[in-house]
Phi, psi and omega in degrees: 000134178272136176252124180240146173255135178222129173270119177163211188260115179293338176290354185247002183284131174275086183218179176285312177229143178243127181276123179264125169283082184277172167254169192294340174292336183069005195258022181092167185179212180259191179051224182300314182309307175302315181299319182290314179295323175295310185292319186282336177085180191301336183300317176301308179302320181293324176285333167302317173298318182297320175302313182295327175289346185246268180288324192245057173301331181264000188096161182275127182298149178305134176092341180276171180211151181204147186253154171219182173301162170259005180056233183269009179290146177283052181210172178267326194218157172236129175259118184265133176223148175253112179283168177277154169275138183296131170234134177273357182249345179223130185283095178255020180298331179291326176292325177298317178293321172312314176307319183286311182303304184298320174303312175305312183293322177290320170313301189302313183301335178273343182103011180293137172257336176239126183225128175260127176252143162278174173262100185301134178069010185270348171273248181293346181270010170062010182294133169310126188305309190299318178291314178304322177289316182295323180298308179302312182295330179298321175287310194289327182283342179245016183294140178303146172309130176212188176283355184276124177251347172219135171242118182255122176267119178257118191250132176277100178105149180298322175294320176287334170296314177303311175300320184281325178298319174297317191284323181297324176286340185285000000 
């Protein structure tokens, strides 16, 4: 699987699946989640509400992933995953890696060849950018063979992109 870095807006990525750094409610929010729901339109929210009414009545657990339509986004699907909130006193990195592993598995199950990831948990959930990049690359570099041929890590802003460029070369 090829790993590419892109500085930009994840909602503009022309890929098979876009990963959403969702909150457990699946009903939209701020940051990446809000941007995906706004640009993707009401079809995404409708499917998320249906998921809440059926399998995820208590919300999507941290580290798990589930797919919906991509609505008006330039993709076929959105894979929603809930990242952990960063803690300096508790190691939650396995949960963060689970987000990438489970999102890849869901995308592969859908037949997606190209998947765009945000830097999960590095926004409002407070995960330090350099470690968030390390966790993402640890999974993407060692992922089991699948139909996913490109994992695109979409970084918002020049500072995050610079950190990722340095770490991917290391």
